[in-house]
C-alpha positions as CSV (number, residue, x, y, z in Angstrom):
1,M,0.0,0.0,0.0
2,T,1.4,3.4,-1.0
3,H,1.5,6.1,1.7
4,H,0.7,9.5,0.1
5,V,2.3,12.5,1.7
6,H,2.2,15.9,0.1
7,T,3.8,19.0,1.7
8,G,3.5,22.6,0.7
9,G,3.4,26.2,1.9
10,C,3.5,29.8,1.0
11,Q,6.2,31.6,-1.0
12,C,7.9,33.0,2.1
13,G,7.7,29.8,4.2
14,A,5.7,31.4,7.1
15,V,2.9,28.9,6.5
16,R,3.5,25.2,5.8
17,F,1.1,22.2,5.6
18,V,1.0,18.5,5.1
19,I,-1.6,16.3,3.4
20,E,-1.4,12.6,4.4
21,G,-3.4,10.1,2.4
22,K,-4.8,10.4,-1.1
23,P,-6.7,13.6,-1.7
24,S,-10.1,13.1,-3.3
25,Q,-9.7,15.4,-6.3
26,S,-7.5,17.9,-8.1
27,S,-9.4,20.5,-10.0
28,I,-9.3,23.8,-11.8
29,C,-11.9,26.4,-11.0
30,H,-12.6,29.1,-13.6
31,C,-15.2,31.1,-11.7
32,R,-14.7,34.8,-11.4
33,M,-14.3,34.6,-7.6
34,C,-11.4,32.1,-7.9
35,Q,-9.9,34.2,-10.7
36,K,-9.8,37.2,-8.4
37,A,-8.7,35.2,-5.3
38,F,-5.7,33.8,-7.2
39,G,-5.0,36.8,-9.5
40,A,-5.0,34.3,-12.3
41,Y,-7.1,32.9,-15.2
42,Y,-8.1,30.0,-12.9
43,A,-7.5,28.5,-9.5
44,P,-5.9,25.0,-9.3
45,L,-7.2,23.3,-6.1
46,I,-6.6,20.0,-4.3
47,S,-9.5,18.8,-2.2
48,T,-8.2,17.4,1.1
49,R,-11.4,15.2,1.5
50,G,-10.3,11.6,2.1
51,A,-7.0,12.7,3.5
52,S,-5.5,14.1,6.7
53,F,-4.6,17.8,6.6
54,R,-2.7,19.9,9.1
55,W,-0.7,23.1,9.4
56,T,2.9,22.4,10.3
57,R,4.0,26.1,10.5
58,G,1.9,29.1,11.0
59,I,-1.7,29.5,9.9
60,P,-3.2,31.5,7.1
61,K,-5.2,34.7,7.4
62,Q,-8.7,34.4,6.1
63,F,-11.1,36.3,3.9
64,P,-14.8,35.4,3.6
65,S,-15.1,35.7,-0.2
66,S,-18.8,34.9,0.0
67,N,-21.4,33.7,2.5
68,H,-20.3,30.1,1.9
69,V,-16.6,30.3,1.2
70,V,-13.6,31.4,3.2
71,R,-10.2,31.8,1.5
72,G,-6.9,31.4,3.3
73,F,-3.7,33.2,2.4
74,C,-0.3,34.0,3.9
75,G,-0.5,37.2,5.9
76,N,3.2,37.8,5.3
77,C,3.6,37.2,1.5
78,G,0.0,37.0,0.2
79,T,0.2,33.5,-1.3
80,P,-3.3,32.1,-1.9
81,L,-3.5,28.8,0.2
82,T,-7.0,27.6,0.8
83,Y,-10.6,27.4,-0.3
84,E,-12.9,26.3,2.5
85,A,-16.6,25.6,2.2
86,A,-19.2,23.3,3.8
87,D,-17.9,20.4,1.7
88,G,-14.4,20.7,3.0
89,L,-11.0,22.3,2.6
90,A,-9.0,22.6,-0.7
91,V,-5.5,23.8,-0.9
92,S,-3.8,25.7,-3.8
93,A,-2.1,23.2,-6.1
94,G,0.6,25.7,-6.7
95,A,1.5,25.8,-3.0
96,L,2.4,22.2,-3.1
97,D,6.2,21.5,-3.0
98,D,5.6,19.3,-6.0
99,P,2.6,20.7,-7.9
100,S,3.0,18.1,-10.7
101,A,2.2,15.3,-8.2
102,L,-1.5,15.9,-8.4
103,P,-2.6,16.9,-11.9
104,P,-6.1,18.3,-12.3
105,S,-8.9,15.8,-13.3
106,I,-11.9,18.1,-13.6
107,Q,-12.8,21.8,-14.3
108,Y,-15.4,23.9,-12.5
109,G,-16.9,27.3,-13.2
110,V,-16.4,27.0,-16.9
111,E,-19.1,29.7,-17.5
112,A,-16.4,32.2,-16.6
113,K,-13.5,30.5,-18.4
114,V,-11.3,32.9,-20.2
115,P,-11.6,31.9,-23.9
116,F,-7.8,31.7,-24.6
117,V,-7.0,29.4,-21.7
118,D,-7.6,26.3,-23.8
119,H,-4.8,27.5,-26.2
120,L,-2.1,28.4,-23.6
121,G,-0.1,25.2,-24.4
122,A,0.2,26.3,-28.1
123,L,2.0,29.6,-27.2
124,P,5.7,29.9,-27.9
125,A,7.6,28.8,-24.8
126,H,11.0,30.0,-23.5
127,H,13.1,29.2,-20.4
128,T,13.6,32.0,-17.9
129,M,17.2,32.6,-18.8
130,D,16.4,32.8,-22.6
131,D,15.3,36.4,-21.8
132,I,18.6,37.5,-20.2
133,A,19.3,40.1,-23.0
134,E,16.0,41.8,-22.3
135,A,16.2,41.3,-18.5
136,P,19.8,41.4,-17.5
137,F,18.9,41.4,-13.8
138,L,18.2,37.7,-14.1
139,A,21.9,37.0,-14.2
140,D,22.4,37.7,-10.5
141,I,18.9,37.2,-9.2
142,V,18.7,35.9,-5.6
143,S,15.4,34.2,-4.7
144,N,13.9,35.0,-1.3
145,Q,11.4,32.1,-1.9
146,H,11.2,29.4,0.7
147,P,12.6,26.1,-0.7
148,D,10.2,23.4,-1.9
149,H,10.6,21.3,1.3
150,D,10.1,21.6,5.0
151,T,12.8,23.3,7.1
152,E,13.5,23.2,10.8
153,T,13.3,27.0,11.1
154,W,11.9,30.0,9.2
155,Q,13.5,33.4,8.9
156,P,11.3,36.2,7.6
157,V,12.6,38.1,4.6
158,P,13.0,41.8,5.4
159,A,10.5,44.1,3.5
160,L,11.8,46.1,0.6
161,G,10.6,49.3,2.2
162,G,8.1,50.2,-0.6
163,T,5.0,52.0,0.4
164,N,1.4,51.5,-0.6
165,K,-0.4,54.7,-1.7
166,E,-3.2,53.9,0.8
167,D,-0.6,53.7,3.6
168,E,0.5,57.3,2.8
169,A,-3.1,58.7,3.2
């Protein structure tokens, strides 16, 4: 018998989780609410039904996006982490340490699907460093992203010092 363990967390590492067991479903939701929550064309989600889920570091902040759904996100870096409704908790597939481990098997909210999404795979594709001439900063970029695995400790990354226009008011 295979023991399924999937770990993940936010971009900065302040919030980490583990899913033990086989999640019931991996999906993509195209509804407008998921588009806004993820800042993307769709939301890739892993249902934790049928598996054990727990936070291993920190807990997400929450936003009630409707009268039936609460969305969790890292209060430090903003990474979308959860979708929670009466039927259970789903986590962001992109927050998994290995997002390729649970490919989507169904799509929801297709009434709001952005028409070009079905053709994304046909677009020209380039590796990040292929753009070095146009983006020379890539040559010495240092990632502040938490590694794709659990760590014993977490050290917050200092803020860049930028301000939000609303903060100045």
